[in-house]
C-alpha positions as CSV (number, residue, x, y, z in Angstrom):
1,X,0.0,-9.3,-43.3
2,X,0.3,-12.1,-40.6
3,X,2.1,-15.2,-41.5
4,X,0.6,-18.5,-40.5
5,X,2.2,-20.2,-37.5
6,X,4.6,-22.9,-38.5
7,X,4.5,-26.0,-36.3
8,X,7.7,-28.0,-36.5
9,X,8.6,-31.3,-34.9
10,X,11.4,-31.0,-32.3
11,X,14.1,-33.6,-32.1
12,X,14.6,-35.8,-29.1
13,X,17.5,-33.7,-27.7
14,X,15.7,-30.3,-28.0
15,X,12.6,-31.8,-26.4
16,X,14.6,-33.3,-23.5
17,X,16.2,-29.9,-22.9
18,X,12.8,-28.2,-23.0
19,X,11.4,-30.6,-20.5
20,X,14.3,-30.2,-18.1
21,X,14.1,-26.4,-18.5
22,X,10.4,-26.4,-17.6
23,X,11.0,-28.7,-14.6
24,X,13.8,-26.5,-13.4
25,X,11.6,-23.4,-13.5
26,X,8.9,-25.3,-11.7
27,X,11.3,-26.4,-9.0
28,X,12.7,-22.9,-8.7
29,X,9.3,-21.4,-8.3
30,X,7.5,-24.0,-6.2
31,X,10.1,-26.1,-4.5
32,X,10.9,-29.8,-4.4
33,X,7.3,-31.0,-4.3
34,X,6.5,-29.2,-7.6
35,X,5.7,-31.1,-10.7
36,X,4.1,-30.8,-14.1
37,X,1.5,-32.9,-15.9
38,X,2.5,-34.4,-19.2
39,X,-0.3,-32.4,-20.8
40,X,1.2,-29.1,-19.4
41,X,4.6,-30.0,-20.8
42,X,3.1,-31.0,-24.1
43,X,1.2,-27.7,-24.4
44,X,4.2,-25.6,-23.2
45,X,6.6,-27.3,-25.6
46,X,4.1,-27.6,-28.5
47,X,4.9,-31.3,-28.8
48,X,2.6,-34.4,-28.9
49,X,1.8,-36.3,-25.7
50,X,3.5,-39.5,-26.9
51,X,6.7,-37.5,-27.6
52,X,6.7,-35.9,-24.2
53,X,6.0,-39.3,-22.5
54,X,8.9,-40.9,-24.4
55,X,11.3,-38.2,-23.3
56,X,10.0,-38.4,-19.7
57,X,10.7,-42.1,-19.8
58,X,14.3,-41.5,-21.1
59,X,15.0,-38.8,-18.5
60,X,13.6,-41.0,-15.7
61,X,15.9,-43.8,-16.8
62,X,18.8,-41.4,-16.6
63,X,17.8,-40.5,-13.0
64,X,16.9,-36.9,-13.8
65,X,13.2,-37.0,-13.5
66,X,10.6,-38.7,-11.3
67,X,7.3,-39.6,-12.9
68,X,4.4,-40.3,-10.5
69,X,2.6,-43.5,-11.3
70,X,-1.0,-42.9,-12.2
71,X,-1.0,-39.2,-12.7
72,X,2.2,-39.1,-14.7
73,X,3.2,-35.9,-13.0
74,X,6.9,-35.2,-13.5
75,X,9.4,-33.5,-11.3
76,X,13.2,-33.3,-11.0
77,X,14.9,-35.8,-8.8
78,X,16.8,-34.4,-5.8
79,X,20.1,-35.4,-7.5
80,X,19.1,-33.6,-10.7
81,X,18.0,-30.5,-8.8
82,X,21.4,-30.4,-7.0
83,X,23.3,-30.9,-10.3
84,X,21.3,-28.5,-12.4
85,X,20.3,-25.7,-10.0
86,X,23.3,-25.4,-7.6
């Protein structure tokens, strides 16, 4: 018998780690111009759009993520890529 899928809310730290991990994979696969839409991150991390946007704002404030105005597309900053991937 299949059990129903349980959706749980992730805390801020877990969600921030998931966003960084997804952006690191994106950077590794497609290079420095890569980026992910908030909707892609939301779907991948199974989190609500407002939660993802809040975390992106926090990570941008810390200098780890660049968020393009208008599209909201997020990518690692050069500094974050150097610190996290090298």
